[in-house]
C-alpha positions in Angstrom: -4.9 12.4 -1.5 -1.7 13.5 0.3 0.6 10.7 0.8 -0.9 8.3 -1.7 1.1 6.7 -4.1 0.5 7.7 -7.4 2.6 5.1 -9.4 4.9 2.7 -7.9 8.2 1.0 -9.1 7.6 -2.1 -11.5 4.0 -0.9 -12.6 2.7 -1.2 -16.4 3.7 2.1 -17.6 0.6 3.1 -20.0 0.2 7.0 -19.1 2.1 10.3 -18.6 0.6 13.0 -15.8 1.2 16.6 -15.7 0.8 18.5 -12.3 -1.8 21.1 -12.5 -1.7 21.8 -8.7 0.2 20.5 -5.7 3.7 18.8 -4.8 4.8 15.1 -5.3 7.9 13.3 -4.4 9.8 10.9 -6.4 11.3 8.3 -4.6 14.3 5.7 -5.1 13.7 2.4 -5.6 13.6 1.9 -1.7 10.7 3.6 -1.7 12.0 5.5 1.1 14.6 8.4 -0.1 13.6 11.1 -1.7 15.1 11.8 -5.2 12.9 15.2 -6.3 9.8 17.1 -5.6 7.9 17.7 -8.8 5.4 20.9 -8.3 2.8 22.3 -10.9 3.7 22.3 -14.3 5.9 19.4 -14.1 5.6 15.9 -15.6 6.5 12.3 -15.1 6.0 8.8 -16.4 7.3 9.6 -19.9 10.5 7.1 -19.3 8.4 3.9 -18.7 5.6 5.3 -21.5 8.4 5.8 -24.3 11.3 3.7 -23.3 10.9 1.1 -20.7 7.1 0.1 -20.3 7.3 -0.1 -16.6 8.0 2.8 -14.1 11.3 3.2 -13.0 10.5 5.5 -9.7 7.8 5.6 -7.1 5.8 9.2 -7.0 4.3 9.9 -3.5 1.4 12.6 -3.5 2.3 15.5 -0.9 -0.3 18.0 -1.2 -3.6 18.3 -3.2 
């Protein structure tokens, strides 16, 4: 749903996400500052899965 957190900073990272449709916000660790918007064809979650094991940012859905 729109405005739901997909992942939150500090969560255990076990998957990578690929955006097929819609827009998400990448939020800084303060959970308020928008770092970027990702759209169709983008992906996220690779840093946690491949490097750290935990989520380094919060991702919030904006549209479906």
